[in-house]
ZAMARGU-4260 file (C-alpha; in steps of 0.2 Angstrom, whole numbers, plus 5000, padded with zeros to 4 digits):
<rodrens>
0) 5000/5000/5000 | 5007/5017/4995 | 5009/5031/5007 | 4996/5040/4998 | 4983/5027/5002
5) 4985/5029/5021 | 4975/5041/5032 | 4972/5045/5050 | 4956/5049/5059 | 4959/5062/5074
10) 4946/5070/5085 | 4934/5056/5091 | 4934/5049/5109 | 4935/5031/5104 | 4929/5018/5091
15) 4919/5007/5093 | 4909/5019/5104 | 4893/5028/5105 | 4898/5043/5116 | 4892/5055/5103
20) 4888/5058/5085 | 4907/5060/5081 | 4911/5043/5087 | 4897/5035/5076 | 4903/5045/5061
25) 4921/5041/5063 | 4918/5022/5065 | 4906/5021/5050 | 4919/5031/5039 | 4934/5021/5045
30) 4927/5004/5043 | 4919/5007/5026 | 4935/5015/5020 | 4945/5000/5026 | 4934/4989/5016
35) 4938/4999/5001 | 4957/4995/5003 | 4962/5011/5011 | 4974/5010/5026 | 4965/5019/5041
40) 4972/5022/5058 | 4960/5029/5071 | 4968/5039/5086 | 4957/5034/5101 | 4958/5043/5118
45) 4965/5033/5132 | 4959/5039/5149 | 4958/5022/5157 | 4976/5018/5161 | 4974/5000/5168
50) 4962/4992/5156 | 4967/4982/5140 | 4967/4992/5125 | 4960/4988/5108 | 4973/4988/5094
55) 4962/4984/5079 | 4943/4985/5074 | 4936/4979/5058 | 4951/4982/5048 | 4955/4999/5056
60) 4971/5001/5066 | 4968/5009/5083 | 4981/5020/5090 | 4979/5024/5109 | 4983/5042/5114
65) 4984/5045/5133 | 4974/5059/5140 | 4964/5065/5155 | 4946/5062/5160 | 4944/5080/5164
70) 4934/5088/5150 | 4944/5105/5151 | 4960/5096/5147 | 4955/5081/5137 | 4953/5088/5120
75) 4969/5099/5121 | 4981/5086/5127 | 4974/5073/5115 | 4975/5084/5100 | 4993/5089/5104
80) 4999/5071/5107 | 4989/5064/5093 | 4995/5077/5080 | 5013/5074/5086 | 5012/5056/5084
85) 5003/5058/5067 | 5018/5068/5060 | 5028/5051/5059 | 5013/5041/5052 | 5017/5043/5034
90) 4999/5048/5029 | 4993/5054/5013 | 4979/5063/5022 | 4974/5067/5040 | 4956/5069/5044
95) 4952/5080/5059 | 4935/5079/5067 | 4927/5093/5078 | 4933/5110/5082 | 4944/5107/5097
100) 4956/5094/5089 | 4957/5105/5074 | 4967/5118/5084 | 4982/5108/5080 | 4980/5104/5061
105) 4991/5118/5056 | 5006/5108/5062 | 5005/5093/5049 | 4999/5106/5036 | 5016/5114/5039
110) 5025/5098/5035 | 5015/5096/5019 | 5002/5083/5024 | 4985/5085/5016 | 4972/5090/5029
115) 4953/5087/5029 | 4943/5094/5043 | 4925/5090/5048 | 4916/5103/5059 | 4902/5092/5067
120) 4894/5108/5075 | 4899/5125/5082 | 4904/5117/5099 | 4909/5133/5107 | 4890/5137/5108
125) 4887/5123/5119 | 4882/5127/5137 | 4894/5115/5146 | 4910/5124/5141 | 4920/5136/5152
130) 4931/5150/5147 | 4947/5141/5142 | 4937/5127/5133 | 4927/5140/5123 | 4942/5150/5118
135) 4951/5133/5113 | 4936/5128/5102 | 4935/5145/5094 | 4953/5143/5090 | 4950/5126/5082
140) 4937/5134/5072 | 4948/5148/5065 | 4962/5136/5062 | 4951/5124/5052 | 4944/5138/5042
145) 4961/5145/5038 | 4972/5130/5035 | 4962/5114/5031 | 4964/5109/5013 | 4946/5104/5013
150) 4933/5109/5026 | 4917/5098/5028 | 4901/5104/5037 | 4885/5094/5041 | 4872/5107/5037
155) 4869/5121/5025 | 4867/5132/5040 | 4885/5129/5045 | 4891/5131/5027 | 4884/5148/5027
160) 4892/5152/5044 | 4909/5149/5037 | 4906/5158/5021 | 4899/5173/5031 | 4912/5173/5045
165) 4928/5167/5037 | 4925/5169/5018 | 4928/5150/5018 | 4919/5138/5006 | 4915/5122/5015
170) 4908/5106/5007 | 4891/5100/5014 | 4893/5081/5017 | 4879/5075/5029 | 4880/5060/5041
175) 4873/5044/5034 | 4862/5030/5040 | 4855/5013/5035 | 4837/5008/5036 | 4832/4995/5048
180) 4823/4982/5039 | 4816/4971/5053 | 4806/4974/5069 | 4812/4973/5086 | 4799/4965/5098
185) 4798/4974/5115 | 4806/4960/5126 | 4821/4968/5135 | 4811/4984/5138 | 4796/4975/5144
190) 4806/4965/5156 | 4816/4980/5163 | 4805/4994/5162 | 4787/4988/5158 | 4786/4996/5141
195) 4775/4991/5127 | 4775/4995/5109 | 4768/5013/5106 | 4767/5015/5125 | 4780/5029/5127
200) 4788/5045/5121 | 4807/5043/5118 | 4821/5055/5121 | 4838/5047/5117 | 4853/5058/5117
205) 4867/5065/5128 | 4860/5073/5144 | 4867/5090/5141 | 4858/5107/5141 | 4859/5110/5122
210) 4849/5094/5119 | 4834/5103/5127 | 4828/5089/5138 | 4822/5101/5151 | 4809/5108/5138
215) 4802/5091/5135 | 4800/5087/5154 | 4791/5103/5157 | 4780/5100/5142 | 4776/5082/5146
220) 4772/5085/5165 | 4758/5096/5159 | 4750/5083/5148 | 4737/5071/5155 | 4742/5054/5147
225) 4746/5036/5152 | 4760/5036/5139 | 4777/5036/5148 | 4792/5047/5145 | 4808/5037/5142
230) 4824/5046/5144 | 4839/5036/5138 | 4856/5044/5140 | 4871/5042/5152 | 4867/5048/5170
235) 4886/5048/5175 | 4897/5063/5172 | 4883/5075/5168 | 4886/5086/5183 | 4873/5099/5188
240) 4862/5097/5173 | 4858/5079/5176 | 4854/5083/5194 | 4843/5096/5188 | 4833/5086/5176
245) 4831/5071/5189 | 4825/5084/5201 | 4812/5091/5188 | 4806/5073/5185 | 4805/5068/5203
250) 4787/5064/5208 | 4781/5059/5191 | 4781/5040/5190 | 4778/5040/5171 | 4795/5047/5168
255) 4808/5033/5166 | 4827/5035/5166 | 4836/5020/5157 | 4854/5027/5159 | 4866/5024/5143
260) 4859/5011/5131 | 4866/5002/5116 | 4864/4986/5106 | 4848/4976/5107 | 4841/4988/5121
265) 4843/5003/5110 | 4835/4994/5095 | 4820/4990/5105 | 4818/5008/5113 | 4819/5016/5095
270) 4808/5003/5086 | 4794/5003/5099 | 4792/5021/5104 | 4776/5031/5099 | 4787/5046/5094
275) 4805/5051/5096 | 4807/5069/5102 | 4823/5080/5099 | 4820/5097/5107 | 4838/5103/5105
280) 4844/5121/5104 | 4860/5117/5095 | 4865/5103/5083 | 4877/5099/5070 | 4868/5085/5062
285) 4860/5073/5075 | 4864/5055/5073 | 4850/5050/5085 | 4837/5059/5073 | 4844/5049/5058
290) 4843/5033/5068 | 4825/5036/5074 | 4820/5039/5056 | 4829/5023/5051 | 4817/5013/5062
295) 4803/5021/5053 | 4798/5032/5068 | 4787/5047/5069 | 4799/5061/5075 | 4795/5078/5083
300) 4809/5090/5082 | 4814/5108/5087 | 4813/5120/5072 | 4832/5124/5072 | 4839/5124/5054
305) 4850/5108/5057 | 4834/5098/5062 | 4823/5105/5048 | 4836/5101/5035 | 4835/5082/5040
310) 4816/5080/5041 | 4812/5091/5025 | 4795/5096/5031 | 4789/5078/5032 | 4789/5077/5051
315) 4781/5089/5064 | 4791/5102/5073 | 4789/5115/5087 | 4797/5132/5091 | 4814/5128/5099
320) 4816/5134/5117 | 4797/5134/5119 | 4790/5121/5131 | 4772/5127/5127 | 4774/5124/5109
325) 4781/5107/5112 | 4767/5103/5123 | 4754/5107/5110 | 4763/5097/5097 | 4764/5082/5109
330) 4745/5083/5112 | 4743/5082/5093 | 4755/5067/5092 | 4745/5058/5106 | 4728/5062/5097
335) 4734/5054/5081 | 4735/5070/5071 | 4752/5065/5064 | 4749/5046/5061 | 4752/5049/5042
340) 4770/5053/5046 | 4774/5036/5052 | 4781/5021/5043 | 4797/5015/5035 | 4792/5020/5017
345) 4790/5038/5022 | 4806/5038/5032 | 4815/5029/5018 | 4811/5044/5007 | 4817/5057/5020
350) 4834/5047/5021 | 4838/5046/5003 | 4851/5060/5004 | 4860/5051/5019 | 4867/5035/5010
355) 4883/5030/5018 | 4891/5023/5002 | 4889/5039/4993 | 4895/5049/5009 | 4911/5039/5010
360) 4914/5041/4991 | 4912/5060/4992 | 4923/5060/5008 | 4937/5050/5000 | 4937/5061/4985
365) 4943/5075/4996 | 4958/5065/5001 | 4966/5066/4984 | 4974/5048/4987 | 4977/5045/4969
370) 4986/5061/4965
</rodrens>
């Protein structure tokens, strides 16, 4: 294999993993590229020092980069060490993901290595970051806009942002998804949580302020319904926000917290929900929304541009940040007003632009591997 056909993926936490949309995207891209004969090395973050570390995954070589668990230092230390290591990897291209890690891409660029950067969202806008982290994320954004050979964004809204703020032309390449072609009977969820098909409203995402879960809990508690509200997301490491939402849900036995879910449990939660709700204030392109659609589910989303671009007017929406607007739309869902939006055929039509094979092809073309 020539040097030109060897690439690095830098910016995710770890693959395989579902800690966020970045991890899902990096895993999908890396594994599919490896099947095409491209030599892919993915730079995982290693913050668990005494556990066995994976070295290979589905044809992708895993390189472990030591870092800290502390959020304020994690991305900074990781991006510096990963970049220094990558200088000696003899890559034809290094693909950086997310704004924080992009802060270091100028260095391999200085050494003549081709650089592609994907901005998965304007991370500095997210509520959880403090002063240093926000400045570091904005630095990564500026560095990517100035130095990356190719800049990828996940929404037209972000493409316009880089054009207006930096005069930089970015390529819009969305995330991908594959339709689920079979049903998942409610077995695990019935045993663990007493859930039946169409018996609950589902929120499945990271439990962070920008995802807007607090609006959903506020709206739901004002509705007289026997349908349960299932909140699926990790309860550890969420700090004050997780404590706040648990407190706001206290006393309502209809609200169920599942903690982090994956595998068969996640399949059943998606496939058997009455509606998937994404009330976010900020998104890049939500993988969980694409996943819900892949199960043929009715989706109710906030009206931010990144969500509306995905659903294309074929799913209901509400005013973002407005719990009353969300409550009114939920009542319509529960009354059956949006039943025509359900089903795999409707969702298949929505998901036509999100084909992984086409997305991988477009991404690889930006690497210039055959030049």
